[in-house]
C-alpha positions as CSV (number, residue, x, y, z in Angstrom):
1,X,-262.6,45.2,-76.3
2,X,-261.2,48.2,-78.1
3,X,-264.2,49.1,-80.1
4,X,-267.9,48.4,-79.7
5,X,-270.8,48.9,-82.1
6,X,-272.4,52.4,-81.6
7,X,-269.1,54.0,-80.4
8,X,-266.8,56.1,-82.6
9,X,-263.4,54.5,-83.4
10,X,-261.0,57.1,-82.0
11,X,-257.8,55.2,-82.3
12,X,-255.8,53.3,-84.9
13,X,-254.4,50.3,-83.0
14,X,-251.0,48.6,-83.5
15,X,-250.9,45.0,-82.2
16,X,-247.6,44.5,-80.5
17,X,-248.6,41.1,-78.9
18,X,-251.7,39.0,-79.2
19,X,-254.6,38.8,-81.6
20,X,-257.8,40.7,-82.3
21,X,-260.9,40.0,-84.3
22,X,-263.0,42.7,-86.1
23,X,-266.5,41.6,-86.5
24,X,-270.1,42.6,-87.0
25,X,-273.3,41.1,-85.6
26,X,-276.3,40.4,-87.8
27,X,-279.9,40.8,-86.8
28,X,-280.0,37.1,-85.6
29,X,-277.1,37.8,-83.2
30,X,-274.6,35.9,-85.3
31,X,-271.0,37.1,-85.3
32,X,-269.3,37.6,-88.7
33,X,-265.6,38.0,-88.5
34,X,-264.2,40.4,-91.1
35,X,-260.5,40.1,-90.3
36,X,-257.9,39.3,-87.7
37,X,-255.0,41.4,-86.5
38,X,-252.0,39.8,-84.8
39,X,-248.5,40.9,-84.0
40,X,-247.2,43.8,-86.0
41,X,-250.5,44.5,-87.6
42,X,-252.8,47.5,-87.5
43,X,-256.6,47.4,-86.9
44,X,-259.3,50.1,-86.9
45,X,-262.8,50.7,-88.3
46,X,-261.5,53.2,-90.9
47,X,-265.0,54.3,-91.8
48,X,-265.8,55.3,-88.2
49,X,-262.3,56.6,-87.6
50,X,-262.3,59.1,-90.5
51,X,-266.0,60.0,-90.5
52,X,-266.5,60.3,-86.8
53,X,-269.7,58.3,-87.1
54,X,-270.6,55.4,-84.8
55,X,-269.1,52.2,-85.7
56,X,-271.1,49.1,-86.8
57,X,-268.3,46.8,-85.8
58,X,-266.5,45.4,-82.8
59,X,-262.8,45.0,-82.3
60,X,-262.0,42.5,-79.5
61,X,-259.0,40.7,-78.2
62,X,-259.0,36.9,-78.8
63,X,-256.1,36.4,-76.5
64,X,-254.0,38.4,-74.0
65,X,-252.6,41.4,-76.0
66,X,-250.4,44.4,-75.8
67,X,-251.4,47.3,-78.1
68,X,-250.2,50.8,-79.0
69,X,-252.9,53.3,-80.1
70,X,-252.8,56.6,-82.0
71,X,-255.5,59.2,-82.1
72,X,-256.7,60.7,-85.4
73,X,-255.2,64.2,-84.7
74,X,-251.9,62.7,-84.0
75,X,-252.0,60.5,-87.0
76,X,-252.9,63.4,-89.2
77,X,-250.1,65.4,-87.7
78,X,-247.6,62.6,-88.6
79,X,-249.0,62.5,-92.2
80,X,-248.3,66.2,-92.7
81,X,-245.1,66.4,-90.9
82,X,-243.4,63.1,-91.7
83,X,-243.6,62.2,-95.4
84,X,-241.8,58.9,-94.8
85,X,-244.3,58.0,-92.2
86,X,-247.2,59.1,-94.5
87,X,-245.9,57.0,-97.4
88,X,-245.3,53.9,-95.2
89,X,-248.8,54.1,-93.6
90,X,-250.4,54.5,-96.9
91,X,-248.7,51.4,-98.2
92,X,-250.0,49.5,-95.2
93,X,-253.6,50.7,-95.8
94,X,-253.3,50.0,-99.5
95,X,-252.2,46.4,-98.6
96,X,-255.2,46.0,-96.3
97,X,-257.5,47.2,-99.1
98,X,-256.1,44.7,-101.6
99,X,-256.6,41.9,-98.9
100,X,-260.3,43.0,-98.6
101,X,-260.8,43.0,-102.3
102,X,-259.3,39.5,-102.5
103,X,-261.5,38.3,-99.7
104,X,-264.6,39.7,-101.3
105,X,-263.8,38.0,-104.6
106,X,-263.1,34.7,-102.7
107,X,-266.5,35.0,-101.0
108,X,-268.5,34.9,-104.2
109,X,-266.2,32.9,-106.5
110,X,-264.7,30.2,-104.2
111,X,-266.1,27.2,-102.4
112,X,-265.7,26.9,-98.7
113,X,-262.8,24.5,-99.0
114,X,-260.9,26.9,-101.2
115,X,-261.6,29.8,-98.8
116,X,-260.3,27.7,-96.0
117,X,-257.1,27.0,-97.9
118,X,-256.8,30.7,-98.8
119,X,-257.2,31.6,-95.0
120,X,-254.5,29.1,-94.1
121,X,-252.2,30.8,-96.7
122,X,-253.0,34.3,-95.5
123,X,-253.1,33.6,-91.7
124,X,-250.5,30.7,-91.5
125,X,-249.3,31.7,-88.1
126,X,-252.8,32.2,-86.8
127,X,-254.5,29.1,-88.0
128,X,-253.3,27.1,-84.9
129,X,-254.0,30.0,-82.5
130,X,-257.6,30.7,-83.4
131,X,-260.5,28.7,-82.1
132,X,-262.4,26.8,-84.8
133,X,-265.6,28.9,-84.3
134,X,-263.6,32.1,-85.1
135,X,-262.1,30.6,-88.3
136,X,-265.6,29.3,-89.3
137,X,-267.1,32.7,-88.7
138,X,-264.5,34.3,-90.9
139,X,-265.2,31.8,-93.6
140,X,-268.9,32.1,-93.4
141,X,-269.5,28.5,-92.5
142,X,-270.4,26.5,-89.3
143,X,-267.7,25.1,-87.1
144,X,-269.1,21.6,-88.0
145,X,-268.7,22.2,-91.7
146,X,-265.1,23.5,-91.0
147,X,-264.4,20.2,-89.2
148,X,-265.7,18.3,-92.4
149,X,-263.5,20.4,-94.6
150,X,-260.4,19.8,-92.5
151,X,-261.2,16.0,-92.5
152,X,-261.6,16.0,-96.2
153,X,-258.3,17.8,-96.7
154,X,-256.5,15.4,-94.4
155,X,-257.8,12.5,-96.4
156,X,-256.4,13.9,-99.8
């Protein structure tokens, strides 16, 4: 666990090896996966990281992982003193923002089967590594419904 709800996100984390999930928990105690981060990806609760306010999210390893972390003050130092780093990092953040916009659009304009197919396209390498319950949580469906979708797709 690299972040828990109620704590301030103090690090931007680079996943060298392994896989993490970022999720929130609703009032019923149900987990809702927002995103996954695997090898060569970055993960942080940006709202908490930049505002210094307690997070409403969790970031947890799904499998054994190796990470590198950078604190806010060091990251800001790199932004100011290394224009190349600043530019590259901003591109990474912009790409993640685009992924989030796409996901939001999919959630209200696509059915569960299409969201699953989009998930497979986005997380090709992770689809076989993640437990069904994690994928279902990301898609906003039950594991049983995910099994039905997979069965229906295999019959096509």
